[in-house]
Gaussian input, Z-matrix of N, CA and C with variables (Angstrom, degrees):
# hf/3-21g

backbone

0 1
 N
 C     1     B1
 C     2     B2     1     A1
 N     3     B3     2     A2     1     D1
 C     4     B4     3     A3     2     D2
 C     5     B5     4     A4     3     D3
 N     6     B6     5     A5     4     D4
 C     7     B7     6     A6     5     D5
 C     8     B8     7     A7     6     D6
 N     9     B9     8     A8     7     D7
 C    10    B10     9     A9     8     D8
 C    11    B11    10    A10     9     D9
 N    12    B12    11    A11    10    D10
 C    13    B13    12    A12    11    D11
 C    14    B14    13    A13    12    D12
 N    15    B15    14    A14    13    D13
 C    16    B16    15    A15    14    D14
 C    17    B17    16    A16    15    D15
 N    18    B18    17    A17    16    D16
 C    19    B19    18    A18    17    D17
 C    20    B20    19    A19    18    D18
 N    21    B21    20    A20    19    D19
 C    22    B22    21    A21    20    D20
 C    23    B23    22    A22    21    D21
 N    24    B24    23    A23    22    D22
 C    25    B25    24    A24    23    D23
 C    26    B26    25    A25    24    D24
 N    27    B27    26    A26    25    D25
 C    28    B28    27    A27    26    D26
 C    29    B29    28    A28    27    D27
 N    30    B30    29    A29    28    D28
 C    31    B31    30    A30    29    D29
 C    32    B32    31    A31    30    D30
 N    33    B33    32    A32    31    D31
 C    34    B34    33    A33    32    D32
 C    35    B35    34    A34    33    D33
 N    36    B36    35    A35    34    D34
 C    37    B37    36    A36    35    D35
 C    38    B38    37    A37    36    D36
 N    39    B39    38    A38    37    D37
 C    40    B40    39    A39    38    D38
 C    41    B41    40    A40    39    D39
 N    42    B42    41    A41    40    D40
 C    43    B43    42    A42    41    D41
 C    44    B44    43    A43    42    D42
 N    45    B45    44    A44    43    D43
 C    46    B46    45    A45    44    D44
 C    47    B47    46    A46    45    D45
 N    48    B48    47    A47    46    D46
 C    49    B49    48    A48    47    D47
 C    50    B50    49    A49    48    D48
 N    51    B51    50    A50    49    D49
 C    52    B52    51    A51    50    D50
 C    53    B53    52    A52    51    D51
 N    54    B54    53    A53    52    D52
 C    55    B55    54    A54    53    D53
 C    56    B56    55    A55    54    D54
 N    57    B57    56    A56    55    D55
 C    58    B58    57    A57    56    D56
 C    59    B59    58    A58    57    D57
 N    60    B60    59    A59    58    D58
 C    61    B61    60    A60    59    D59
 C    62    B62    61    A61    60    D60
 N    63    B63    62    A62    61    D61
 C    64    B64    63    A63    62    D62
 C    65    B65    64    A64    63    D63
 N    66    B66    65    A65    64    D64
 C    67    B67    66    A66    65    D65
 C    68    B68    67    A67    66    D66
 N    69    B69    68    A68    67    D67
 C    70    B70    69    A69    68    D68
 C    71    B71    70    A70    69    D69
 N    72    B72    71    A71    70    D70
 C    73    B73    72    A72    71    D71
 C    74    B74    73    A73    72    D72
 N    75    B75    74    A74    73    D73
 C    76    B76    75    A75    74    D74
 C    77    B77    76    A76    75    D75
 N    78    B78    77    A77    76    D76
 C    79    B79    78    A78    77    D77
 C    80    B80    79    A79    78    D78
 N    81    B81    80    A80    79    D79
 C    82    B82    81    A81    80    D80
 C    83    B83    82    A82    81    D81
 N    84    B84    83    A83    82    D82
 C    85    B85    84    A84    83    D83
 C    86    B86    85    A85    84    D84
 N    87    B87    86    A86    85    D85
 C    88    B88    87    A87    86    D86
 C    89    B89    88    A88    87    D87
 N    90    B90    89    A89    88    D88
 C    91    B91    90    A90    89    D89
 C    92    B92    91    A91    90    D90
 N    93    B93    92    A92    91    D91
 C    94    B94    93    A93    92    D92
 C    95    B95    94    A94    93    D93
 N    96    B96    95    A95    94    D94
 C    97    B97    96    A96    95    D95
 C    98    B98    97    A97    96    D96
 N    99    B99    98    A98    97    D97
 C   100   B100    99    A99    98    D98
 C   101   B101   100   A100    99    D99
 N   102   B102   101   A101   100   D100
 C   103   B103   102   A102   101   D101
 C   104   B104   103   A103   102   D102
 N   105   B105   104   A104   103   D103
 C   106   B106   105   A105   104   D104
 C   107   B107   106   A106   105   D105
 N   108   B108   107   A107   106   D106
 C   109   B109   108   A108   107   D107
 C   110   B110   109   A109   108   D108
 N   111   B111   110   A110   109   D109
 C   112   B112   111   A111   110   D110
 C   113   B113   112   A112   111   D111
 N   114   B114   113   A113   112   D112
 C   115   B115   114   A114   113   D113
 C   116   B116   115   A115   114   D114
 N   117   B117   116   A116   115   D115
 C   118   B118   117   A117   116   D116
 C   119   B119   118   A118   117   D117
 N   120   B120   119   A119   118   D118
 C   121   B121   120   A120   119   D119
 C   122   B122   121   A121   120   D120
 N   123   B123   122   A122   121   D121
 C   124   B124   123   A123   122   D122
 C   125   B125   124   A124   123   D123
 N   126   B126   125   A125   124   D124
 C   127   B127   126   A126   125   D125
 C   128   B128   127   A127   126   D126
 N   129   B129   128   A128   127   D127
 C   130   B130   129   A129   128   D128
 C   131   B131   130   A130   129   D129
 N   132   B132   131   A131   130   D130
 C   133   B133   132   A132   131   D131
 C   134   B134   133   A133   132   D132
 N   135   B135   134   A134   133   D133
 C   136   B136   135   A135   134   D134
 C   137   B137   136   A136   135   D135
 N   138   B138   137   A137   136   D136
 C   139   B139   138   A138   137   D137
 C   140   B140   139   A139   138   D138
 N   141   B141   140   A140   139   D139
 C   142   B142   141   A141   140   D140
 C   143   B143   142   A142   141   D141
 N   144   B144   143   A143   142   D142
 C   145   B145   144   A144   143   D143
 C   146   B146   145   A145   144   D144
 N   147   B147   146   A146   145   D145
 C   148   B148   147   A147   146   D146
 C   149   B149   148   A148   147   D147
 N   150   B150   149   A149   148   D148
 C   151   B151   150   A150   149   D149
 C   152   B152   151   A151   150   D150
 N   153   B153   152   A152   151   D151
 C   154   B154   153   A153   152   D152
 C   155   B155   154   A154   153   D153
 N   156   B156   155   A155   154   D154
 C   157   B157   156   A156   155   D155
 C   158   B158   157   A157   156   D156
 N   159   B159   158   A158   157   D157
 C   160   B160   159   A159   158   D158
 C   161   B161   160   A160   159   D159
 N   162   B162   161   A161   160   D160
 C   163   B163   162   A162   161   D161
 C   164   B164   163   A163   162   D162
 N   165   B165   164   A164   163   D163
 C   166   B166   165   A165   164   D164
 C   167   B167   166   A166   165   D165
 N   168   B168   167   A167   166   D166
 C   169   B169   168   A168   167   D167
 C   170   B170   169   A169   168   D168
 N   171   B171   170   A170   169   D169
 C   172   B172   171   A171   170   D170
 C   173   B173   172   A172   171   D171
 N   174   B174   173   A173   172   D172
 C   175   B175   174   A174   173   D173
 C   176   B176   175   A175   174   D174
 N   177   B177   176   A176   175   D175
 C   178   B178   177   A177   176   D176
 C   179   B179   178   A178   177   D177
 N   180   B180   179   A179   178   D178
 C   181   B181   180   A180   179   D179
 C   182   B182   181   A181   180   D180
 N   183   B183   182   A182   181   D181
 C   184   B184   183   A183   182   D182
 C   185   B185   184   A184   183   D183
 N   186   B186   185   A185   184   D184
 C   187   B187   186   A186   185   D185
 C   188   B188   187   A187   186   D186
 N   189   B189   188   A188   187   D187
 C   190   B190   189   A189   188   D188
 C   191   B191   190   A190   189   D189
 N   192   B192   191   A191   190   D190
 C   193   B193   192   A192   191   D191
 C   194   B194   193   A193   192   D192
 N   195   B195   194   A194   193   D193
 C   196   B196   195   A195   194   D194
 C   197   B197   196   A196   195   D195
 N   198   B198   197   A197   196   D196
 C   199   B199   198   A198   197   D197
 C   200   B200   199   A199   198   D198
 N   201   B201   200   A200   199   D199
 C   202   B202   201   A201   200   D200
 C   203   B203   202   A202   201   D201
 N   204   B204   203   A203   202   D202
 C   205   B205   204   A204   203   D203
 C   206   B206   205   A205   204   D204
 N   207   B207   206   A206   205   D205
 C   208   B208   207   A207   206   D206
 C   209   B209   208   A208   207   D207
 N   210   B210   209   A209   208   D208
 C   211   B211   210   A210   209   D209
 C   212   B212   211   A211   210   D210
 N   213   B213   212   A212   211   D211
 C   214   B214   213   A213   212   D212
 C   215   B215   214   A214   213   D213
 N   216   B216   215   A215   214   D214
 C   217   B217   216   A216   215   D215
 C   218   B218   217   A217   216   D216
 N   219   B219   218   A218   217   D217
 C   220   B220   219   A219   218   D218
 C   221   B221   220   A220   219   D219
 N   222   B222   221   A221   220   D220
 C   223   B223   222   A222   221   D221
 C   224   B224   223   A223   222   D222
 N   225   B225   224   A224   223   D223
 C   226   B226   225   A225   224   D224
 C   227   B227   226   A226   225   D225
 N   228   B228   227   A227   226   D226
 C   229   B229   228   A228   227   D227
 C   230   B230   229   A229   228   D228
 N   231   B231   230   A230   229   D229
 C   232   B232   231   A231   230   D230
 C   233   B233   232   A232   231   D231
 N   234   B234   233   A233   232   D232
 C   235   B235   234   A234   233   D233
 C   236   B236   235   A235   234   D234
 N   237   B237   236   A236   235   D235
 C   238   B238   237   A237   236   D236
 C   239   B239   238   A238   237   D237
 N   240   B240   239   A239   238   D238
 C   241   B241   240   A240   239   D239
 C   242   B242   241   A241   240   D240
 N   243   B243   242   A242   241   D241
 C   244   B244   243   A243   242   D242
 C   245   B245   244   A244   243   D243
 N   246   B246   245   A245   244   D244
 C   247   B247   246   A246   245   D245
 C   248   B248   247   A247   246   D246
 N   249   B249   248   A248   247   D247
 C   250   B250   249   A249   248   D248
 C   251   B251   250   A250   249   D249
 N   252   B252   251   A251   250   D250
 C   253   B253   252   A252   251   D251
 C   254   B254   253   A253   252   D252
 N   255   B255   254   A254   253   D253
 C   256   B256   255   A255   254   D254
 C   257   B257   256   A256   255   D255
 N   258   B258   257   A257   256   D256
 C   259   B259   258   A258   257   D257
 C   260   B260   259   A259   258   D258
 N   261   B261   260   A260   259   D259
 C   262   B262   261   A261   260   D260
 C   263   B263   262   A262   261   D261
 N   264   B264   263   A263   262   D262
 C   265   B265   264   A264   263   D263
 C   266   B266   265   A265   264   D264
 N   267   B267   266   A266   265   D265
 C   268   B268   267   A267   266   D266
 C   269   B269   268   A268   267   D267

   B1=1.4498
   B2=1.5288
   B3=1.3336
   B4=1.4654
   B5=1.5254
   B6=1.3137
   B7=1.4601
   B8=1.5272
   B9=1.3356
   B10=1.4674
   B11=1.5196
   B12=1.3256
   B13=1.4592
   B14=1.5173
   B15=1.3237
   B16=1.4505
   B17=1.5260
   B18=1.3241
   B19=1.4629
   B20=1.5213
   B21=1.3276
   B22=1.4569
   B23=1.5158
   B24=1.3212
   B25=1.4646
   B26=1.5225
   B27=1.3173
   B28=1.4631
   B29=1.5252
   B30=1.3249
   B31=1.4634
   B32=1.5188
   B33=1.3144
   B34=1.4549
   B35=1.5172
   B36=1.3168
   B37=1.4590
   B38=1.5153
   B39=1.3236
   B40=1.4507
   B41=1.5235
   B42=1.3047
   B43=1.4554
   B44=1.5198
   B45=1.3002
   B46=1.4626
   B47=1.5248
   B48=1.3220
   B49=1.4648
   B50=1.5223
   B51=1.3512
   B52=1.4643
   B53=1.5257
   B54=1.3080
   B55=1.4656
   B56=1.5168
   B57=1.3230
   B58=1.4520
   B59=1.5178
   B60=1.3237
   B61=1.4658
   B62=1.5134
   B63=1.3384
   B64=1.4533
   B65=1.5182
   B66=1.3238
   B67=1.4664
   B68=1.5172
   B69=1.3196
   B70=1.4537
   B71=1.5299
   B72=1.3431
   B73=1.4520
   B74=1.5253
   B75=1.3018
   B76=1.4570
   B77=1.5219
   B78=1.3196
   B79=1.4574
   B80=1.5253
   B81=1.3097
   B82=1.4657
   B83=1.5281
   B84=1.3252
   B85=1.4632
   B86=1.5291
   B87=1.3248
   B88=1.4638
   B89=1.5127
   B90=1.3209
   B91=1.4581
   B92=1.5327
   B93=1.3168
   B94=1.4637
   B95=1.5238
   B96=1.3224
   B97=1.4594
   B98=1.5260
   B99=1.3104
   B100=1.4591
   B101=1.5223
   B102=1.3422
   B103=1.4618
   B104=1.5298
   B105=1.3196
   B106=1.4542
   B107=1.5265
   B108=1.3265
   B109=1.4653
   B110=1.5311
   B111=1.3336
   B112=1.4701
   B113=1.5226
   B114=1.3296
   B115=1.4687
   B116=1.5242
   B117=1.3234
   B118=1.4664
   B119=1.5236
   B120=1.3394
   B121=1.4584
   B122=1.5250
   B123=1.3271
   B124=1.4642
   B125=1.5266
   B126=1.3314
   B127=1.4639
   B128=1.5269
   B129=1.3396
   B130=1.4643
   B131=1.5287
   B132=1.3180
   B133=1.4695
   B134=1.5165
   B135=1.3111
   B136=1.4574
   B137=1.5230
   B138=1.3166
   B139=1.4707
   B140=1.5265
   B141=1.3167
   B142=1.4670
   B143=1.5190
   B144=1.3134
   B145=1.4573
   B146=1.5254
   B147=1.3265
   B148=1.4638
   B149=1.5176
   B150=1.3100
   B151=1.4597
   B152=1.5219
   B153=1.3373
   B154=1.4608
   B155=1.5317
   B156=1.3135
   B157=1.4608
   B158=1.5259
   B159=1.3287
   B160=1.4691
   B161=1.5307
   B162=1.3295
   B163=1.4603
   B164=1.5272
   B165=1.3374
   B166=1.4699
   B167=1.5287
   B168=1.3300
   B169=1.4629
   B170=1.5281
   B171=1.3354
   B172=1.4643
   B173=1.5232
   B174=1.3320
   B175=1.4664
   B176=1.5307
   B177=1.3223
   B178=1.4719
   B179=1.5207
   B180=1.3339
   B181=1.4695
   B182=1.5269
   B183=1.3379
   B184=1.4639
   B185=1.5281
   B186=1.3336
   B187=1.4583
   B188=1.5146
   B189=1.3253
   B190=1.4565
   B191=1.5146
   B192=1.3283
   B193=1.4631
   B194=1.5225
   B195=1.3251
   B196=1.4583
   B197=1.5275
   B198=1.3403
   B199=1.4715
   B200=1.5271
   B201=1.2993
   B202=1.4558
   B203=1.5068
   B204=1.3268
   B205=1.4638
   B206=1.5230
   B207=1.3168
   B208=1.4728
   B209=1.5280
   B210=1.3372
   B211=1.4591
   B212=1.5238
   B213=1.3368
   B214=1.4625
   B215=1.5178
   B216=1.3119
   B217=1.4571
   B218=1.5237
   B219=1.3320
   B220=1.4569
   B221=1.5202
   B222=1.3027
   B223=1.4600
   B224=1.5298
   B225=1.3009
   B226=1.4550
   B227=1.5277
   B228=1.3330
   B229=1.4708
   B230=1.5257
   B231=1.3390
   B232=1.4649
   B233=1.5273
   B234=1.3417
   B235=1.4651
   B236=1.5248
   B237=1.3290
   B238=1.4682
   B239=1.5244
   B240=1.3151
   B241=1.4616
   B242=1.5285
   B243=1.3246
   B244=1.4650
   B245=1.5266
   B246=1.3208
   B247=1.4649
   B248=1.5264
   B249=1.3212
   B250=1.4559
   B251=1.5232
   B252=1.3135
   B253=1.4480
   B254=1.5268
   B255=1.3140
   B256=1.4556
   B257=1.5129
   B258=1.3061
   B259=1.4603
   B260=1.5154
   B261=1.3092
   B262=1.4578
   B263=1.5260
   B264=1.3121
   B265=1.4530
   B266=1.5202
   B267=1.3287
   B268=1.4657
   B269=1.4868
   A1=107.94
   A2=115.36
   A3=119.13
   A4=110.19
   A5=115.65
   A6=121.41
   A7=110.82
   A8=116.63
   A9=120.57
   A10=110.34
   A11=117.34
   A12=120.96
   A13=110.87
   A14=116.58
   A15=120.88
   A16=111.10
   A17=117.20
   A18=121.05
   A19=111.75
   A20=116.56
   A21=119.54
   A22=111.91
   A23=117.75
   A24=119.93
   A25=110.65
   A26=117.46
   A27=120.74
   A28=111.34
   A29=116.62
   A30=121.14
   A31=112.58
   A32=117.00
   A33=119.83
   A34=112.73
   A35=116.65
   A36=121.74
   A37=111.35
   A38=116.29
   A39=120.35
   A40=111.04
   A41=115.91
   A42=119.68
   A43=109.62
   A44=116.04
   A45=121.24
   A46=109.47
   A47=116.84
   A48=120.61
   A49=110.22
   A50=117.65
   A51=119.37
   A52=111.02
   A53=118.29
   A54=120.85
   A55=109.66
   A56=117.23
   A57=120.52
   A58=111.23
   A59=118.17
   A60=120.82
   A61=110.38
   A62=117.04
   A63=120.04
   A64=111.18
   A65=116.90
   A66=119.87
   A67=110.65
   A68=116.63
   A69=121.80
   A70=112.20
   A71=118.40
   A72=121.69
   A73=109.12
   A74=115.82
   A75=120.60
   A76=110.21
   A77=115.78
   A78=121.78
   A79=112.76
   A80=118.86
   A81=119.16
   A82=111.84
   A83=117.13
   A84=120.87
   A85=112.30
   A86=118.01
   A87=119.29
   A88=113.80
   A89=119.32
   A90=122.48
   A91=112.45
   A92=118.11
   A93=120.91
   A94=112.53
   A95=117.36
   A96=121.39
   A97=113.24
   A98=117.71
   A99=121.96
   A100=109.70
   A101=116.61
   A102=120.09
   A103=110.67
   A104=115.64
   A105=122.44
   A106=112.54
   A107=117.81
   A108=120.99
   A109=111.08
   A110=116.91
   A111=120.82
   A112=111.16
   A113=116.58
   A114=119.86
   A115=110.19
   A116=115.54
   A117=119.22
   A118=111.16
   A119=116.40
   A120=118.78
   A121=110.15
   A122=117.09
   A123=121.05
   A124=111.30
   A125=116.71
   A126=119.88
   A127=111.69
   A128=116.42
   A129=120.95
   A130=112.63
   A131=117.36
   A132=122.52
   A133=110.15
   A134=115.20
   A135=122.59
   A136=111.49
   A137=114.95
   A138=124.46
   A139=112.83
   A140=115.80
   A141=120.98
   A142=110.10
   A143=115.62
   A144=121.06
   A145=111.62
   A146=116.24
   A147=121.24
   A148=108.84
   A149=115.12
   A150=121.90
   A151=107.04
   A152=118.10
   A153=119.85
   A154=111.88
   A155=115.54
   A156=120.94
   A157=111.41
   A158=117.88
   A159=120.37
   A160=111.37
   A161=117.15
   A162=121.23
   A163=109.71
   A164=117.51
   A165=120.21
   A166=110.88
   A167=117.49
   A168=120.59
   A169=110.76
   A170=117.07
   A171=120.59
   A172=110.85
   A173=116.26
   A174=120.65
   A175=109.71
   A176=116.95
   A177=121.27
   A178=110.90
   A179=117.02
   A180=120.51
   A181=111.41
   A182=116.44
   A183=120.48
   A184=111.95
   A185=117.23
   A186=120.83
   A187=114.27
   A188=117.33
   A189=121.92
   A190=111.75
   A191=116.52
   A192=120.41
   A193=111.93
   A194=116.08
   A195=122.30
   A196=111.31
   A197=116.66
   A198=119.46
   A199=110.67
   A200=116.61
   A201=120.95
   A202=114.91
   A203=117.87
   A204=120.76
   A205=108.47
   A206=117.40
   A207=119.38
   A208=112.89
   A209=117.04
   A210=120.84
   A211=112.20
   A212=118.33
   A213=121.61
   A214=112.87
   A215=117.70
   A216=121.13
   A217=108.97
   A218=116.43
   A219=119.36
   A220=108.61
   A221=115.72
   A222=120.92
   A223=110.97
   A224=115.78
   A225=121.24
   A226=110.00
   A227=116.78
   A228=120.90
   A229=110.97
   A230=117.37
   A231=120.77
   A232=110.27
   A233=116.07
   A234=120.00
   A235=110.89
   A236=117.19
   A237=120.16
   A238=109.95
   A239=116.90
   A240=121.41
   A241=110.03
   A242=116.43
   A243=120.76
   A244=110.26
   A245=116.26
   A246=120.84
   A247=112.80
   A248=117.56
   A249=121.55
   A250=113.98
   A251=117.22
   A252=119.91
   A253=114.71
   A254=118.13
   A255=118.13
   A256=109.36
   A257=115.41
   A258=120.78
   A259=108.65
   A260=116.23
   A261=120.15
   A262=111.84
   A263=117.37
   A264=121.41
   A265=106.85
   A266=117.08
   A267=121.12
   A268=110.34
   D1=135.87
   D2=179.96
   D3=-72.81
   D4=163.69
   D5=179.02
   D6=-61.81
   D7=-41.30
   D8=179.58
   D9=-62.26
   D10=-46.01
   D11=179.50
   D12=-63.18
   D13=-40.67
   D14=179.24
   D15=-63.57
   D16=-45.67
   D17=178.46
   D18=-64.21
   D19=-42.89
   D20=178.98
   D21=-62.87
   D22=-42.09
   D23=-179.35
   D24=-70.01
   D25=-36.06
   D26=179.77
   D27=-70.42
   D28=-32.38
   D29=-177.80
   D30=-94.71
   D31=0.32
   D32=-178.24
   D33=72.09
   D34=17.97
   D35=-178.85
   D36=-80.97
   D37=-178.18
   D38=-179.34
   D39=-66.29
   D40=150.69
   D41=178.94
   D42=-75.45
   D43=162.04
   D44=177.95
   D45=-60.40
   D46=-37.17
   D47=179.69
   D48=-61.95
   D49=-45.68
   D50=-178.92
   D51=-67.25
   D52=-35.03
   D53=176.56
   D54=-64.46
   D55=-43.80
   D56=179.51
   D57=-63.09
   D58=-38.32
   D59=177.89
   D60=-62.81
   D61=-42.17
   D62=179.77
   D63=-65.43
   D64=-38.31
   D65=177.55
   D66=-62.91
   D67=-37.55
   D68=-175.94
   D69=-74.61
   D70=-19.88
   D71=-177.98
   D72=-74.45
   D73=102.18
   D74=-177.64
   D75=-85.15
   D76=157.93
   D77=-172.86
   D78=-56.80
   D79=-37.35
   D80=-178.11
   D81=-64.21
   D82=-16.54
   D83=179.60
   D84=-84.95
   D85=-21.94
   D86=-179.88
   D87=-117.37
   D88=-11.60
   D89=-175.70
   D90=-58.26
   D91=-44.06
   D92=-177.60
   D93=-63.36
   D94=-26.51
   D95=179.82
   D96=-89.17
   D97=-4.04
   D98=-179.57
   D99=-77.43
   D100=138.33
   D101=-178.62
   D102=-66.68
   D103=153.24
   D104=-174.04
   D105=-61.87
   D106=-39.80
   D107=-179.67
   D108=-59.46
   D109=-41.97
   D110=179.44
   D111=-68.53
   D112=-39.86
   D113=176.98
   D114=-60.06
   D115=-44.80
   D116=-179.80
   D117=-62.17
   D118=-41.72
   D119=179.68
   D120=-61.72
   D121=-45.21
   D122=-179.19
   D123=-62.40
   D124=-40.49
   D125=179.35
   D126=-67.50
   D127=-40.06
   D128=-177.88
   D129=-75.94
   D130=-20.24
   D131=-177.49
   D132=-122.30
   D133=44.98
   D134=-175.08
   D135=-52.28
   D136=129.41
   D137=178.18
   D138=62.34
   D139=32.06
   D140=178.55
   D141=-61.67
   D142=142.31
   D143=178.91
   D144=-67.50
   D145=-32.18
   D146=179.01
   D147=-131.88
   D148=137.52
   D149=177.32
   D150=-108.89
   D151=131.81
   D152=-179.00
   D153=-58.15
   D154=149.06
   D155=-179.05
   D156=-56.99
   D157=-38.13
   D158=-179.52
   D159=-61.65
   D160=-37.80
   D161=178.29
   D162=-71.83
   D163=-41.79
   D164=178.18
   D165=-63.13
   D166=-37.89
   D167=177.77
   D168=-66.27
   D169=-39.45
   D170=176.99
   D171=-64.29
   D172=-39.75
   D173=177.19
   D174=-61.99
   D175=-44.40
   D176=179.23
   D177=-61.98
   D178=-42.17
   D179=179.57
   D180=-64.34
   D181=-30.27
   D182=179.08
   D183=-80.01
   D184=-11.06
   D185=178.50
   D186=113.51
   D187=4.35
   D188=179.86
   D189=-86.80
   D190=-166.91
   D191=-178.78
   D192=-62.07
   D193=148.68
   D194=-177.04
   D195=-98.49
   D196=143.04
   D197=176.25
   D198=-59.19
   D199=145.49
   D200=176.54
   D201=84.61
   D202=5.22
   D203=176.98
   D204=-113.54
   D205=159.51
   D206=178.50
   D207=-59.14
   D208=-23.98
   D209=-178.69
   D210=-90.02
   D211=7.48
   D212=-176.30
   D213=-66.15
   D214=-22.10
   D215=-178.31
   D216=-78.97
   D217=132.93
   D218=175.15
   D219=-70.18
   D220=137.71
   D221=-177.72
   D222=-81.03
   D223=168.53
   D224=175.47
   D225=-59.13
   D226=-38.82
   D227=178.11
   D228=-64.44
   D229=-37.31
   D230=177.14
   D231=-62.20
   D232=-46.25
   D233=179.58
   D234=-64.65
   D235=-37.42
   D236=176.61
   D237=-60.98
   D238=-43.17
   D239=178.58
   D240=-60.41
   D241=-47.49
   D242=-178.99
   D243=-60.44
   D244=-41.13
   D245=-177.83
   D246=-72.81
   D247=-43.93
   D248=-168.74
   D249=-104.67
   D250=-44.87
   D251=-167.61
   D252=-96.76
   D253=-23.13
   D254=-178.38
   D255=-73.58
   D256=144.94
   D257=179.38
   D258=-94.66
   D259=143.22
   D260=-179.88
   D261=-79.53
   D262=-10.86
   D263=175.65
   D264=-102.74
   D265=100.91
   D266=-178.21
   D267=-104.27

């Protein structure tokens, strides 16, 4: 068992498998399920240093990264998607 898995199991944290699944969930897989208000906030605050908890919770509900995890931060690729690839007509 890896050190990360051991620490997670001892602390009751997420398993390595669940962390890996969250890492693998790319923005195009959850963007369509994200509520319109959160999409608008992300578009209007492109590459914001901090994302409000309400928006992070909406992202988690849509299948994206969850607040309070190391993967909670949107990646540069996520911001690129929001800027370039997302459509303003949802």
